[in-house]
Structure formats: structure tokens, C-alpha cells
N, C-alpha and C positions, 0 to 999 in steps of 0.2 A: 418485509412480509413475515408474519408470524409463522414459526414452525419450520421454515425451510431456508437454507442458506442460498440456494440457487433455484428459485422457482421457475417453472417453465412458462412460456408465453401464455399458455392456456390457463395456468394457475393464476398468473397475474391478472388476466382478464376476469377470472372468477372472483378474485379478491376485490377488484375495482367495481365489478357489477354488484357484488354483495354490499359494498359500502354505499353505493348509490341507492340501492333498494332500501337499506337501513335509514339513510339520510332523509328519504322522502316519506318514510313511514309505511312502506309497502310490506314490511315484515312484521308479523304479529305473533306474539307468544301467549299461549294459554295452557300452561302445564297442568293446572288443576281441572280444567274442563277441555280436553283436547278437541280439536276440530275434526269433523268427520268429512274426509275427502271423498270426491266423486267415486273413486275406486273402492270405497268402503273402508279404507284404512283410517285409523285414528292418529292424529299428529298434534304434538304440542306447538308446532310452528306452522304458520300459514303465510305463504308469499302471494300477495295479490298483485300480479303483474299488470292487471288492468289499471292500477293506480298510476303507472308510469305515463299513461296518456295525458294526465293533467300536469305533468312536469316536463315542459319542452326541453329544458337543458339536459336533464337526466336522460330523457328519451333519446335525444340526438347522440349523446355519448354512448349509451348502451347499443344503439343501432350501429354506430361507427365501430365500436369494439367488435361486434359480431362480424361486420363486413371485413374489418382488418384481419380478423382471425381466419376467415374464409380465404382471403388473399394470401396471408402468410403461410397457410397450410397448402396452398396451391390447389384448393378444392374448387374454387369458383369456376374455372374453365370446364370442369366436369359436371357442373350443375345446369340442368336444362331450364328449370323453373323453380320458383319459391312457393312453398305451400304453407298455409296457416290453418290450424284447426279452429272450428267455430267455438266460441265467439271471440274469446280473448286473443287467439292467435292471429286473427285476421289483420289487425293494425300492424303487428310486427312484420308479417309477411309483406304487407303493402309497403312499409318503410324500407325493408331490406330489398325488395324487388325494385323499388324506385332508385335506391342507392347503388344497385348493381346492374341496372338496365336489363333485368331478367323478367320474363312473364311471371304472372302470379296467379295462383288458384287457391281456393279454400276447400277444406275437407269438412264435410258434414258428418255428424254422428250417425244420422239415419237418413236414408234417401227420401 
């Protein structure tokens, strides 16, 4: 792993997730004309996590990494349900809820 002799499990998950996102083309760079994010910020980098839906192998690995991290940190028993924000967060919430046998809900921006 670049930059660290002994990366933490969370850091390793971050590196692997970043590599998967780069490999499938979900990370886009536009330094000369930054993206305008929903929050209003300008960013030269945009990660389109919706892209993962079209890559089943990467999707399965990313979901497994997330579930493994929840299990490794002993957080899963304290989680009552999995929530995903509309619209892009709903598939992730559904996959993680299915993989953890937890109920799922989604959060809307406006009622």
C-alpha cells in the first residue's frame, strides 16, 4: 500500500475500493473545468458510484468489503437497519441489507 508501512483494515478497504472504482471508470477527473457538486462545491474529481451497478464483480466485492468491515469492527450487531439516500444510495442499502439480513429503508431529500 502506498505511503503506509502498516495500513489499518479500514485503509486497506479504502485502497481496494478506490482501485475497483478506478478500474471500472467510476472516477472522473476534470481539473480545468471542475464538477459542481450538489452541495455547491467545485471539485476536479467526481466519483460516480452509480456506475458500480453495471459491474457485478466490482459491485459484489465492494459490498463484501463493506459488510466485512462492519463485522470486523463489531458494528453489525448494533445496527438495526440499513438506510440508503435517494437515488444512488438505494441499491447499496439493498445489497448490504440483503447481505446482512437487516431491514432496509431509504431516505428522501424532501417529503
